[in-house]
Every structure is written in C-alpha cells, then in structure tokens.
TORSEBA-94987 format. One record per residue (C-alpha): residue number from 1; residue in one letter; x negated, y negated, z. Coordinates in nm, 3 decimals, padded with zeros to 5 digits. Each point is the difference from the previous one (the first is absolute). Example, Ala and Ser with C-alpha at 12.3 -4.5 7.8 and 13.67 -1.06 7.14 Angstrom:
% TORSEBA-94987
[1,'a',[-01.230,00.450,00.780]]
[2,'s',[-00.137,-00.344,-00.066]]
END
This chain:
% TORSEBA-94987
[1,'m',[00.000,00.000,00.000]]
[2,'p',[-00.248,-00.267,-00.117]]
[3,'f',[00.049,-00.358,00.115]]
[4,'r',[00.014,-00.257,-00.279]]
[5,'l',[-00.147,-00.342,00.053]]
[6,'p',[00.213,-00.266,-00.166]]
[7,'r',[-00.089,-00.055,-00.364]]
[8,'t',[00.162,-00.279,-00.185]]
[9,'t',[-00.008,-00.214,-00.309]]
[10,'d',[00.198,-00.268,00.182]]
[11,'s',[-00.126,-00.353,00.008]]
[12,'a',[-00.163,-00.109,00.327]]
[13,'p',[00.307,-00.199,00.115]]
[14,'v',[00.235,00.292,-00.069]]
[15,'f',[-00.227,00.252,00.172]]
[16,'g',[-00.045,-00.237,00.293]]
[17,'r',[00.375,-00.040,00.031]]
[18,'r',[00.044,00.376,-00.003]]
[19,'l',[-00.250,00.046,00.284]]
[20,'v',[00.153,-00.276,00.210]]
[21,'q',[00.350,00.128,-00.068]]
[22,'l',[-00.103,00.352,00.102]]
[23,'l',[-00.146,-00.114,00.332]]
[24,'v',[00.287,-00.237,00.080]]
[25,'g',[00.247,00.274,-00.083]]
[26,'l',[-00.172,00.250,00.227]]
[27,'y',[-00.014,-00.250,00.286]]
[28,'l',[00.369,-00.079,-00.042]]
[29,'y',[00.074,00.370,-00.010]]
[30,'g',[-00.161,00.044,00.339]]
[31,'l',[00.191,-00.303,00.127]]
[32,'g',[00.328,00.139,-00.133]]
[33,'i',[-00.059,00.330,00.177]]
[34,'a',[-00.076,-00.183,00.325]]
[35,'l',[00.314,-00.212,-00.021]]
[36,'i',[00.216,00.309,-00.049]]
[37,'v',[-00.176,00.183,00.285]]
[38,'r',[00.042,-00.296,00.235]]
[39,'g',[00.366,-00.016,-00.097]]
[40,'e',[00.030,00.327,00.196]]
[41,'l',[00.310,00.103,-00.194]]
[42,'g',[-00.153,00.283,-00.203]]
[43,'v',[-00.283,00.007,-00.253]]
[44,'a',[-00.073,00.143,-00.344]]
[45,'p',[-00.051,00.378,-00.028]]
[46,'w',[-00.381,-00.004,-00.026]]
[47,'d',[-00.017,-00.242,00.293]]
[48,'v',[00.229,00.229,00.202]]
[49,'l',[-00.266,00.267,-00.051]]
[50,'t',[-00.276,-00.244,00.098]]
[51,'q',[00.186,-00.099,00.317]]
[52,'g',[00.059,00.364,00.087]]
[53,'i',[-00.366,00.090,-00.041]]
[54,'a',[-00.099,-00.308,00.202]]
[55,'k',[00.235,00.103,00.279]]
[56,'q',[-00.145,00.350,00.012]]
[57,'t',[-00.368,-00.092,-00.034]]
[58,'g',[-00.037,-00.349,00.145]]
[59,'l',[-00.182,-00.118,-00.313]]
[60,'g',[00.072,-00.344,-00.144]]
[61,'f',[00.265,-00.056,-00.266]]
[62,'g',[-00.247,-00.139,-00.253]]
[63,'l',[-00.255,00.276,00.054]]
[64,'i',[00.264,00.267,-00.053]]
[65,'t',[00.113,-00.179,-00.317]]
[66,'v',[-00.357,00.014,-00.136]]
[67,'i',[-00.046,00.366,00.100]]
[68,'t',[00.334,00.095,-00.154]]
[69,'s',[-00.096,-00.177,-00.321]]
[70,'g',[-00.323,00.199,-00.012]]
[71,'i',[00.186,00.328,00.049]]
[72,'v',[00.250,-00.091,-00.271]]
[73,'l',[-00.288,-00.079,-00.237]]
[74,'l',[-00.133,00.352,00.055]]
[75,'l',[00.335,00.126,-00.124]]
[76,'w',[-00.067,-00.184,-00.326]]
[77,'i',[-00.277,00.246,-00.084]]
[78,'p',[00.212,00.306,-00.092]]
[79,'i',[00.245,-00.213,-00.200]]
[80,'r',[-00.290,-00.173,-00.182]]
[81,'q',[00.109,-00.349,00.085]]
[82,'r',[-00.276,-00.259,-00.041]]
[83,'p',[-00.036,-00.290,00.246]]
[84,'g',[-00.068,-00.355,-00.105]]
[85,'f',[-00.163,-00.293,00.175]]
[86,'g',[00.336,-00.109,00.140]]
[87,'t',[00.057,00.352,00.135]]
[88,'l',[-00.314,-00.020,00.213]]
[89,'m',[00.074,-00.355,00.115]]
[90,'n',[00.353,00.105,00.095]]
[91,'a',[-00.128,00.296,00.202]]
[92,'l',[-00.258,-00.208,00.186]]
[93,'l',[00.174,-00.335,00.055]]
[94,'v',[00.372,00.047,00.060]]
[95,'g',[-00.056,00.165,00.339]]
[96,'p',[-00.233,-00.269,00.140]]
[97,'f',[00.226,-00.275,-00.138]]
[98,'a',[00.297,00.165,00.173]]
[99,'d',[-00.196,00.021,00.326]]
[100,'l',[-00.097,-00.367,-00.024]]
[101,'s',[00.361,-00.102,-00.057]]
[102,'l',[00.126,00.225,00.281]]
[103,'w',[-00.250,-00.169,00.232]]
[104,'m',[00.134,-00.341,-00.102]]
[105,'i',[00.371,00.084,00.042]]
[106,'p',[00.129,00.059,00.355]]
[107,'t',[00.229,00.285,00.104]]
[108,'g',[00.329,-00.010,00.188]]
[109,'l',[00.156,-00.288,-00.193]]
[110,'d',[00.370,-00.093,00.004]]
[111,'l',[00.226,00.212,-00.218]]
[112,'w',[00.085,-00.279,-00.244]]
[113,'l',[-00.368,-00.067,-00.059]]
[114,'r',[-00.075,00.368,-00.047]]
[115,'i',[00.274,00.020,-00.263]]
[116,'v',[-00.156,-00.297,-00.181]]
[117,'m',[-00.341,00.166,00.020]]
[118,'l',[00.136,00.326,-00.139]]
[119,'f',[00.154,-00.156,-00.309]]
[120,'g',[-00.282,-00.252,-00.035]]
[121,'g',[-00.249,00.286,00.013]]
[122,'i',[00.182,00.186,-00.277]]
[123,'v',[-00.008,-00.312,-00.220]]
[124,'v',[-00.369,-00.063,00.077]]
[125,'l',[-00.078,00.362,-00.078]]
[126,'a',[00.183,-00.023,-00.333]]
[127,'v',[-00.194,-00.314,-00.093]]
[128,'a',[-00.322,00.175,00.101]]
[129,'t',[00.094,00.293,-00.222]]
[130,'g',[00.046,-00.226,-00.300]]
[131,'l',[-00.330,-00.177,00.065]]
[132,'y',[-00.218,00.303,00.048]]
[133,'i',[00.160,00.214,-00.271]]
[134,'g',[00.006,-00.296,-00.236]]
[135,'a',[-00.378,-00.028,00.034]]
[136,'h',[-00.032,00.329,-00.198]]
[137,'f',[-00.272,00.166,00.210]]
[138,'g',[00.171,00.337,00.047]]
[139,'p',[00.264,00.152,00.229]]
[140,'g',[-00.024,00.035,00.377]]
[141,'p',[-00.080,00.344,00.146]]
[142,'r',[00.360,00.095,00.083]]
[143,'d',[00.144,-00.108,-00.331]]
[144,'g',[-00.280,00.156,-00.195]]
[145,'l',[00.094,00.327,00.169]]
[146,'m',[00.358,-00.054,-00.108]]
[147,'t',[-00.081,-00.086,-00.361]]
[148,'g',[-00.257,00.279,-00.021]]
[149,'l',[00.252,00.258,00.119]]
[150,'h',[00.255,-00.140,-00.244]]
[151,'r',[-00.248,00.036,-00.285]]
[152,'r',[-00.114,00.348,00.096]]
[153,'t',[00.339,00.152,00.083]]
[154,'g',[00.228,-00.184,-00.242]]
[155,'w',[00.248,-00.063,00.281]]
[156,'r',[00.190,-00.327,-00.006]]
[157,'i',[-00.183,-00.275,00.184]]
[158,'w',[00.285,-00.063,00.242]]
[159,'i',[00.004,00.369,00.096]]
[160,'v',[-00.374,-00.002,00.070]]
[161,'r',[00.021,-00.326,00.194]]
[162,'t',[00.299,00.112,00.203]]
[163,'g',[-00.162,00.334,00.082]]
[164,'i',[-00.320,-00.164,00.120]]
[165,'e',[00.169,-00.271,00.205]]
[166,'v',[00.256,00.232,00.161]]
[167,'t',[-00.286,00.232,00.097]]
[168,'v',[-00.209,-00.274,00.162]]
[169,'l',[00.309,-00.154,00.159]]
[170,'i',[00.098,00.327,00.170]]
[171,'a',[-00.358,00.064,00.110]]
[172,'g',[-00.032,-00.352,00.138]]
[173,'f',[00.333,00.022,00.180]]
[174,'l',[-00.095,00.329,00.164]]
[175,'l',[-00.326,-00.161,00.115]]
[176,'g',[00.187,-00.293,00.155]]
[177,'g',[00.002,-00.265,-00.275]]
[178,'n',[00.266,-00.270,-00.004]]
[179,'v',[00.289,00.089,-00.233]]
[180,'g',[00.292,-00.243,00.000]]
[181,'i',[00.207,-00.246,-00.198]]
[182,'g',[-00.321,-00.158,-00.124]]
[183,'t',[-00.094,00.328,-00.168]]
[184,'l',[00.328,-00.002,-00.188]]
[185,'a',[-00.029,-00.371,-00.084]]
[186,'f',[-00.347,00.061,-00.141]]
[187,'a',[00.120,00.290,-00.214]]
[188,'v',[00.292,-00.201,-00.141]]
[189,'l',[-00.168,-00.337,-00.055]]
[190,'v',[-00.363,00.053,-00.092]]
[191,'g',[00.066,00.160,-00.340]]
[192,'p',[00.213,-00.283,-00.145]]
[193,'l',[-00.232,-00.263,00.148]]
[194,'c',[-00.309,00.166,-00.149]]
[195,'g',[00.182,00.032,-00.330]]
[196,'w',[00.005,-00.380,-00.001]]
[197,'t',[-00.347,-00.074,00.142]]
[198,'i',[-00.201,00.248,-00.208]]
[199,'p',[00.073,-00.162,-00.338]]
[200,'l',[-00.004,-00.347,00.159]]
[201,'f',[-00.363,00.026,00.117]]
[202,'a',[-00.142,00.220,-00.276]]
[203,'v',[-00.316,-00.157,-00.141]]
[204,'r',[00.022,-00.042,-00.375]]
[205,'r',[-00.316,00.139,-00.153]]
[206,'g',[00.059,-00.044,-00.371]]
[207,'p',[00.192,00.202,-00.260]]
[208,'a',[-00.167,00.329,00.097]]
[209,'a',[00.093,-00.031,00.364]]
[210,'a',[00.265,00.241,00.122]]
[211,'r',[00.328,-00.142,00.116]]
[212,'p',[00.112,00.046,00.361]]
[213,'v',[00.265,00.258,00.072]]
[214,'r',[00.336,-00.127,00.115]]
[215,'g',[00.203,00.177,00.265]]
[216,'g',[-00.197,-00.049,00.318]]
[217,'a',[-00.111,00.223,00.279]]
[218,'r',[-00.220,-00.030,00.306]]
[219,'g',[-00.294,-00.239,-00.009]]
[220,'r',[-00.276,00.258,-00.023]]
[221,'d',[00.182,00.084,-00.327]]
[222,'i',[-00.024,00.047,-00.359]]
[223,'p',[-00.178,-00.231,-00.237]]
[224,'r',[-00.030,00.040,-00.369]]
[225,'p',[-00.361,-00.113,00.016]]
[226,'a',[-00.251,-00.064,-00.273]]
[227,'t',[-00.254,00.191,00.209]]
[228,'g',[00.138,00.334,-00.112]]
[229,'a',[00.211,00.122,00.293]]
[230,'t',[00.305,00.197,-00.094]]
[231,'p',[00.305,-00.229,-00.024]]
[232,'a',[00.323,00.100,00.169]]
[233,'q',[00.252,-00.183,00.211]]
[234,'a',[00.184,00.132,00.302]]
END
C-alpha cells in the first residue's frame, strides 16, 4: 500500500489554496467532532466507538482517533486501496485537532447551548468535509475503506457504508459510547449538508480535473480527486 506524495501540474496559487484548504478543513473537522461531543446528546457512529474505547482504556479521544485511523489503513491493504497525502494528514491531524477543541470547550453546559453545539457541530463538520474533500488530496481512512470495499465487492455504496457504520455503532455502544438523538441527527443531516458543501468548495483544477460527487456523506468521505483515488459517494 504505497503512499503517494502529492504530484500536481497546478499553478502555485492553486496548489497553495489546496494545501491551505486541506489543513483548514481538517482543523474544522476536529472542531466539529468536539462540538458534537460536548453537546452530550449523542455522537456520530465512529465517535461512539472512539468514546467507548476511551471509556474502557482511559486513553485520550484524539489518540484513539489516530490509532483507529491507523488500524483502518491496514484494512486498505487487502482491498488494494491506495492512500493519498490527504489520507495521511487526515489520520494524523483530526485526532489532535479534536483534542485541542475538546480542551477549549467546557463540559456540563445548559441544555439549550448543548443543542446549539450539536447542530452547529454538524454544520461545521459538513463545511470541513467540503473543504478537505474539495482539496483533492485523497479520501480519509474510513471512507477509503468504504469506497475500497464498494469497488472490490460491487455492493452498493450505501450498503457498504451502512454495514460499516452500524457495526462500529453497535461496538461503540457496547463499550459505553454515547448514542442519542445527536446520533440520529447526524445520520439524517450530514449527508444533505455535505451534498451542498462538497461541490461548493471543490477546487477547480482545469478541464482535466474531476468533478466532485454530489449526494453527501460523512466528512471523512468520498472525493472524486485528481490524485487517483477511487471516486464513489455515500
């Protein structure tokens, strides 16, 4: 599973924008996760798993996110999915950015504020998805697993995504992760929001550049990148 350094024929301003957009998107993704977690009303399926592992091991949320990303990348090997520069940055940075944001946001807030944080976090996460996917540096670890399984098995993308997320949701719940109305709100809202933000923030790279996929899914989701990753949308 060789790692590909970014190669580009983009002009310096376009390539610079892509790098900045990638990093801003990953930071906002960590912030979005933290807002949803601090809302304390239920989190996204992968974060339910992270919370459950944290509860059982005492490890930090961000560290578990990084470790989980590494394990998921190992699962790319048998399905012959190739990581890009953005894949590595996603695996390494989202967890620390989430930890930083969790440190900045207090716990035990009033219910009305937690509701605002939940829905604000979902919106921030959708914007982050559009920014980082629109930079065309490759899919995140979890979504690369999804698209790789889709490509290798021929199953519909929604079936693969649902199977993965139900599995991690159940595992996280059994480990003590927080499942609630926020989990449902995330499932219902993030797809349509990402369907709007992904094309909105896609960097135009000339006539040969691939177009973004409409339809939306979770932020560590599916680009149609010029770097060569397999395109598919959840």
